[in-house]
N, C-alpha and C positions, 0 to 999 in steps of 0.2 A: 387571119389576124395581121394587121399592119405591124411593121417593125417597131414603131413607136409604142403601140399597145403591148407588144411582147416585152419590150424593155421595161415598161411601166409595171407590168404584172410580176416580172422577175426581180426588179430592183426596189420598187417602192415599199413592199412589205418589210424588207430588211431595215430600211431607214425609218419606217413608221414604228417598228418595234424598238429601235434605238431611241427614238424621241419619247415613246411611252415610258421606257425605263428611266430616262433622264428626268422627265416631268415628275414621275412618281417620287424620285429621290429628292426633288426640290419642293414638294408641297407640304411636308410635315403631316403625313397621313395619320388619322386616328380611326379606330374601329369601335363601333358600339353595336351591341346586340349580336355579336358573333357567336354567343353561346347557343343561339337558336339552331343554326345549321350544325354546329359542332356536336350538339347533343345527339343528332342523328348519325353523324359520321362515326362517333365513338361506338355506336351500336352496330356499325356496318350497314346502315340504311342510307338511302339516297333521297335527294330532294329535287324540287323544281325551283330554280331561282328566277325571279321575275323583276326586271328593272326597265325604266323608260329609255327609249331610243336615244334621246339627246345626251345621255350619260355614258354612252358606249366606250369612249376613248380609253379610260383608265380602269375599267371594270376588270379586265384580265389580271391586273395587278392586285385587285382586292379579293381574289378568289384563293382561299387556302385549303380547299377540300382535296379529296383523293384524285378525282378526275372529272372533267366536265365535257359535255358535248353541246355545242351552241347552234341554235337554229339561225341560219344566215341565208339571205336572199341569193338566188342563182344568178343575179346580175353581175356585171363587170365590177361594180363597187363591192358586191358581196364576195367576189373572188379575191379581191385585195384584202378584205377583212379576214377571210378564211386563211389566207397565206400568212397574214400578220400574226394571228393568234397561234398558228402552228409553232412560232418561235418561242411560245410560252408553254408548249406541251399540251395545248388544247386542240380538240378536233371540231370540225364543223359538220352539221347535217344541212345540206343545201335545200332550201325551199322557203316559200313565204305564202302569205294568205292569197296573193295574187298570181304567183308563178311557182308551180311545182310544189305548192303547199301540201297537197294530198299525198304525194309520193314521199315527201320529207316526214309527214306525220306518220305514215305507215312504217317508215324506217325507225322512227323513234319508238313506236309501239313494240317493234321487234327488239329494240335495244333495251327495253324497259327491264328486262331480266338481268342486264349487265350492271355492274357496280359503278355506274357513272351518274353524275348529276346532269340534269338538263337545264339549259339557260335560255330564257326567252326575253325578247323585247316585245311585249304584247301590243304595242301601238305601231310597230314597224310592219313593212318597210316604208309606208307612205302616209301613215296617220289614219284618222285624226290624232293630234298630239295628246298624249296622256289619256287615251281612251282604250280600254281593253277590247281586244278582238277574241275570237273564239278559240284559237289554238291552245293557249295555256289552260283554258278551262276544260277543254275536251281531254287533254292529256292528263290533267288531274283527275277527271272523272274515270277514265279508263284504266289508269295505273294505280289509283288510290294514294299516290304520293302527295305529301304536303307541298303547298306553294309557299315559299319564303320570300316575302317582299324584300327588295334590295334597292338601295339608293346611294347616290353620291352627291355631295354638295361641296362647293369650294368658295373661298372668300374673294378670289380674283380670277378673272378670265374673260374670254370673249365668246359671245353667242352669235352664231351665224344667222343670216336671214333665210334659213331653210324652213321646211314645214315643221321640223321638230325643235328649231332654235338650238341646234347642236352646240354643245359646250366644249370649248377648248380652254382648259385650266391654264393659268399663268404660273410661272415658277415663283417660288418663295412665298406663296400664300398658304393658307390652311386648307386641308381637305378632310372630309369625314365620309367614311363608308358606314352605312347603317343597315342592319338586318332587322326585319320585323318578325313578329310572332307568326308561326306557320298557320296557314289557312287550309282547311280540308274541305273537299267537296262532299256534300251530303245528299244522298238520293232523295231524302224526304223534302229538301228545300227546292230542288230544281236549279236549272242553269242560270236563270235570271237573278235569283236571289244570291247565288254564289258569285256571280259577276259583281253585284253590288257590294258584297262583303269584301271581295278581293280588291276592288277599286278603292274602297274606303281604307283598307289596310295599307295599300300602297301610298295613298295620300298621307296617312298618319305617319308612316315611316319616313317619307320625304320631309315632313315637317319636323320630325325628330332630328334628322341630320342637320337641318337648317337651324333648329333651336340650339344644337350643340355649338355651332359656330357663333351664335349670338352670345353664348357664355364666355367666349373669348373677346367679345366686344366688336365682332365683325359680322357683316351680313352676307348671305349667299348671293352669288351672281344670278 
């Protein structure tokens, strides 16, 4: 690894974590639907949290559960993300649908007995944008855990011209973290029907976050 890359890997996560904390303090965050995951946490049960890749930046600040492990790509960018979330006490399981996904998935199955939540961006790492891939569905099927849709919307910010239109919230706007009703896999319905139900649940939860912003007279970015 070149010196520049080594410096980036070691220094960038610290500053990224600092920026995340500062942005969170400046956006006037609100939480809706948090009673859904909290009902499981109170019983000592764990969930699978699922949100879209473009909303990744501030989600670590929106998690108030006991402990989570996040599926992250084994790429260089994934290493930066993994090191960044470690500043918030969260751990990464390295893998994706295109690189190392099977190994990461096997590790998650082994970890399923632990008292940790799992966090997925089911359209990552390369899209298509806001379309579910198989990983989150297979984990729900094999573990029996509920999938709780999770979304973030903000009133001001910048969207990059990346495949996911990655969202960078601006300071001093409003932000809403929304949790949706849990979705369970049913053996009777099959994988495709579950995909449709979860896709719809995530869409409705995103609309719920955006509708909350509209109640304040602002629109989502």
